[in-house]
C-alpha positions, -999 to +999 in steps of 0.1 A: -704+145+479-667+140+485-674+129+521-699+102+508-673+089+484-646+088+511-670+070+535-679+045+508-642+038+500-634+033+538-664+009+542-653-011+511-617-013+524-628-027+558-652-051+540-624-066+519-599-066+547-622-085+570-626-112+544-590-114+534-583-134+566-586-172+567-601-188+598-599-225+605-630-235+626-627-270+641-662-281+653-668-310+677-701-326+667-699-353+694-712-357+729-677-358+745-648-334+745-621-339+719-585-328+715-575-314+682-544-305+662-538-291+628-510-287+602-503-258+580-476-250+554-450-225+565-437-205+535-407-190+554-392-224+563-408-243+534-422-270+557-453-283+573-459-272+609-481-293+633-498-276+662-518-290+691-535-298+714-567-278+716-596-290+737-630-285+722-661-292+744-691-312+730-710-295+703-687-264+704-659-251+681-626-233+682-614-208+657-578-205+646-567-173+628-545-184+599-539-148+586-538-147+548-531-184+545-549-204+518-544-239+506-544-272+524-547-276+562-546-310+578-567-318+609-567-345+635-586-352+667-587-377+695-614-385+720-604-406+750-629-431+763-632-460+787-634-486+759-606-469+739-597-438+720-615-426+689-593-408+663-601-387+633-576-384+604-570-407+575-549-392+548-514-381+558-489-388+586-474-359+606-454-356+638-471-349+670-464-349+708-490-373+721-490-358+756-481-321+757-489-290+737-467-288+706-456-269+675-434-290+653-416-276+623-408-301+594-436-323+608-440-340+574-403-348+570-389-356+604-383-391+615-402-386+647-411-410+674-449-401+674-470-396+643-507-397+636-530-395+606-545-362+595-573-354+571-571-325+546-592-294+541-588-267+515-590-232+531-595-198+516-606-164+528-633-164+554-643-191+579-634-227+568-651-253+590-640-289+596-665-311+614-655-340+637-686-363+636-692-393+658 
């Protein structure tokens, strides 16, 4: 009896721990690869932090472990093409590095040389998916 109760408690613990994590899933629903970036709030520094670039193949996705983060995440993507670039993001400007990988603190406050528009997504525990559609 005690063993059954103990086993049940352990299973419940792992069940709740597994769902207390937030995952940002960025899904490419296009026929070409895209490069994505996202922005999260950093409580320690009290600022927005932009991170990029992450290549996502056509009709695939990438998962980003956000730990116990919940709230607003901003996303952006770009797809390079012969006739020009296609960009996703239409709500808020954040700093980026247009060429190299980046992690920029105070991305919402800096007077930076390169900014781009991001769209918002509310995230909570579990998998939170943002779709980049053609």
